[in-house]
N, C-alpha and C positions, 0 to 999 in steps of 0.2 A: 440630122443636120440642124433643123430648127430648134431642137431641144438644146443643142450645144450653144447656139446663139442665145437662147433663152436663159441658160444658166449664167452666161456672162452678164446678162441684164438682171439676174437674180429674180427670175420668174419661172414658174412651172407651167405656164400657159403657152401653148403653141398656136401660131396663126393658121387659119384655114384658107385665107385668101389675101390678096394684095392689100386690101383696105385694112385688114387686121394687122398686117406687117407695119403699115404706116402708123396705125394707132399705137402699136408697140413702141415704135420709135418716138412718137410724141410723148408717150407716158414715161419711158425709161431713159431716153437720151435727150433730155430737154434742151441741152446747150449745143447739140450737134446737128441742127436742122439742115444745114447746107451739105452734110455728108450722107444723109439718108439714101439718096439715089445712088451714090457711089457704092455703098455697102450692099444694097439690094441688087444693083447691076453685077457686082462681083460674084455674089452668091448665085444669081441666076445664070450668069455666064459659065461659072464652074460646073453647075448642074447640067447645063446644056452640053458642054463639052464631054463630060463623063457619060451622059446619056448617049451621045453620038458614038463614043468609043465602044460602049457596051452593045449598042444596037447594030452598028455598021461594021465594026472591026472585031466584034465578038470577044472583046477583052473583058475580064472580070473587074469589077469595081474594087475589090479588095476590102476596103474599109470606107464607110461613109465619112469618116473623118478626113479622108483624102480630099474630099470636095471642099471642106473648110480650109484645109491648108492651101489648096490652089486658089481659093477666093482671097485668102490673106496675101498671097503672092500678087494677085491683081491689084489689091488695095495698096500694097507697098509700092508697086510699080507706078500706079497712078499718083501716089503721094510724091514721087520723084518729079512729077511734072508741076508740082505746086511749090510755093515759096512760103517761108516764114512759119507762122503759127499753124496755118492750114496743113503744111507739110508735116509738122511735128504731131499734130492731132491725128491725122490719118495713120501715120506710122504707129502711134501709140495704140490706136484702135485695132490695127492689124495684129500688133504684138499681144494685146489683151485677148483677142479671139484665138490666136495660136496657143497661148498658154492655157486657156480654158479648154480648148479641144484636146490638148495633151493630157490635162487633168482628167477630163471625161473619158479619154481612151484608157487611162490607167484604171479608173473606177469600173469601166465596162469589161476589162480584160478578164478572161476566164481564170478562176483560181488554179494555182499550180502551174500556170503557163510561164513562159519566159518573159520577164519584164525588164 
């Protein structure tokens, strides 16, 4: 999941803790400081929900990209609560992350599989 976010930011480095996530944000998303917490919250909330489904409901995750898609859904929903440029910027970010996750999914697909 973090690799997908990293590819969107055009880096091959993955964070190991929350402070590295914020340093990532400050390094690669210099103009979106007010959205860092939204993105982090969406990713963490999506991971937590998938973890609960896997642990307590014994459901398979399927693909780690599903976590990204759910996080993008949260970001898009929260963007609807904003107005003007903030609304547009959050929706743009969610769309970029979704497109990147789709591209990564195609790259990671097994050769000869159904694409």
